[in-house]
N, C-alpha and C positions, 0 to 999 in steps of 0.2 A: 356356383352360388348366385342367386339373383342379386342384381345391383341394389334393390330396395333393402335386402338383408345386410349386404356388405356395408352400406352407409351407416347402419346402426351397430355393427359388430364391435365388440371389445377385442383389443389385440394386445399381445405382450409388448412391453416397451423395448426400445433398443433396435427396432427394425423398421423398414419401410414396407408398406403394404399397398398393392395395387390390384385391381381386378381386370383380367383380360379374357374376354369371351366366357365369363362365368367361372374362371379359374383364378384362385388367389395366388399372386406372385409375391414372394417375400425376399427382400434383399437387405444386405447390411448397409449402414450409412456409407456414403461415398467417402473416398480418401481426400486428402488435401489437394492433390493434383486436379481432381474433379472440381473442387470448390474454386480453385484459382482460375480454371478455364471459364467457369460460369461467371465469376467475378469480372474477368476481363471482357466477356461478352456484354454483361450488364453495363459496364463503364462505356463501352462503344455505343450501345443502344441509348443510354442516358445522354451522351454527347449529341447523338442524332436528335433526340427529343428536344434538347435545349436549343439546338440550331434550327429546328423546324417545329415550333410550338403549334399545338392544335391538331396534329396528325394522330398521335398516339393518345388514346383515351385512358388506358391502364396497362401497366406491366407488372405481372406477378410471378412469383417463384412457386416452387412445389408446395409450400405450405400456405400460399396465399391464393392459389387458383387451382381449379381442376377441370378436367373434361369428363363429362358423363355422357356415355353413349348407351341409352336405355335399350335400344333395339339389339345391341350387341352384348349387353350385360358387362359393360366395360367402364372402369373409372381410372383415369391416368392423371398424374401430377407431373407435368413437364418441368424441366429446370427453369425455363422462362416461357411465359405465355404473354403475347402482345395482342391487345384488343384495340382496333381502330375505331370501333363503334361503342357507344355507351351501353350499359347493361339494360336488359328489359325493365320497363317501369314497374314499380311496386313489388320487387322480388329481392329480398335480402340475400337469398341463396340462388343466384341466377345460373348456376353452372350447367344445368340441364338444357338451357336455351341460349346461353351466351357463349358463342364459339369463337376462340381466338383466330385472328387472321394469320398470325405467325406463331409457330411453336418451335422451341429449341430444346433438344434433349442431348446432353453430353454423355457419351458412352466411353 
């Protein structure tokens, strides 16, 4: 499936959907162990941000940020995306041009 179609597709609730090289990947919501691991990572990253203000511009989770790779027909929602630079000007949906410097995916 092309990324442009995936971005507008309607999906059944209760699952997570990502696109990898034009193929839709469907998975169940993660369990509590996964959420706890992400939570601990976010706490450590937040502590770093508080101790070193001005380095991190934005930190988002899977529902708050995404990576779009148009040339590969891929859309991913990492558990944590860390952006050290501000988003491109004048773009409310900057995900196709704003690439995080650090990505964390808990498996």
